[in-house]
N, C-alpha and C positions, 0 to 999 in steps of 0.2 A: 781280186780286191777292188771293191767299190770305192769310187771317189765322190765326194759331194761338190756339187756345182753351185754357183751363185745363181739364184733364180731371177734377180732383177739387176738392172745396170745402174750405175751411179748418174749416167747421161739421162736416162728417162726420168729419174726422180728429180735431178737438178733442173732439166727442162721445164718439168711440171711445176716446180717452185717459182722459177722465174715467170713463166706464163700466168701462174696463179697471182704473183705479186703485181704484174701489169693489169690483170683483171680487177684487182682491189683498187689500184689507182684509177682505173676507168669507172668503177663504181663511185669512187670519192669524187670523181669529176661530174658524174650524174647528179650526185647530192649537192655540189656546189652551184652547178648551173641550172638549178631546178626548173624555172619556168622558160628557159631559152633553149635555142638550138644546141647549146653545147651539152645539155642533159641528154640530147638524143645521141650525139656523138660518144658520150660517156657510156651510155647503155649499149651501143653497137660495140664499143671496145671490150666492155666488160663481158658481153655475151660471146663474142669472137675468142678473146683470149682464154676464157674459162673452158671453152669447147676445145681449143688447141691443147690446153693443158691435160684434159681427159684423153685425147688423141694421143699426145705424148706418152702417157702412162701405158696405154694400151699397146702402142707400137713396140716400146722397149721393155715391157714386162713379159718374160717367158714363162 
């Protein structure tokens, strides 16, 4: 008898959502601090956390 297994974990999806939310906050920081060094930190945070969100999905998705 064949059993059906879950192909993704809730941890991967939840982690990707949290990291995506932090990336959106970083993008907002980039928008608010446009001509200043704050925009560079916001851009760095947005890129870093969006990449980590993609990595989380790939690590926990079977």
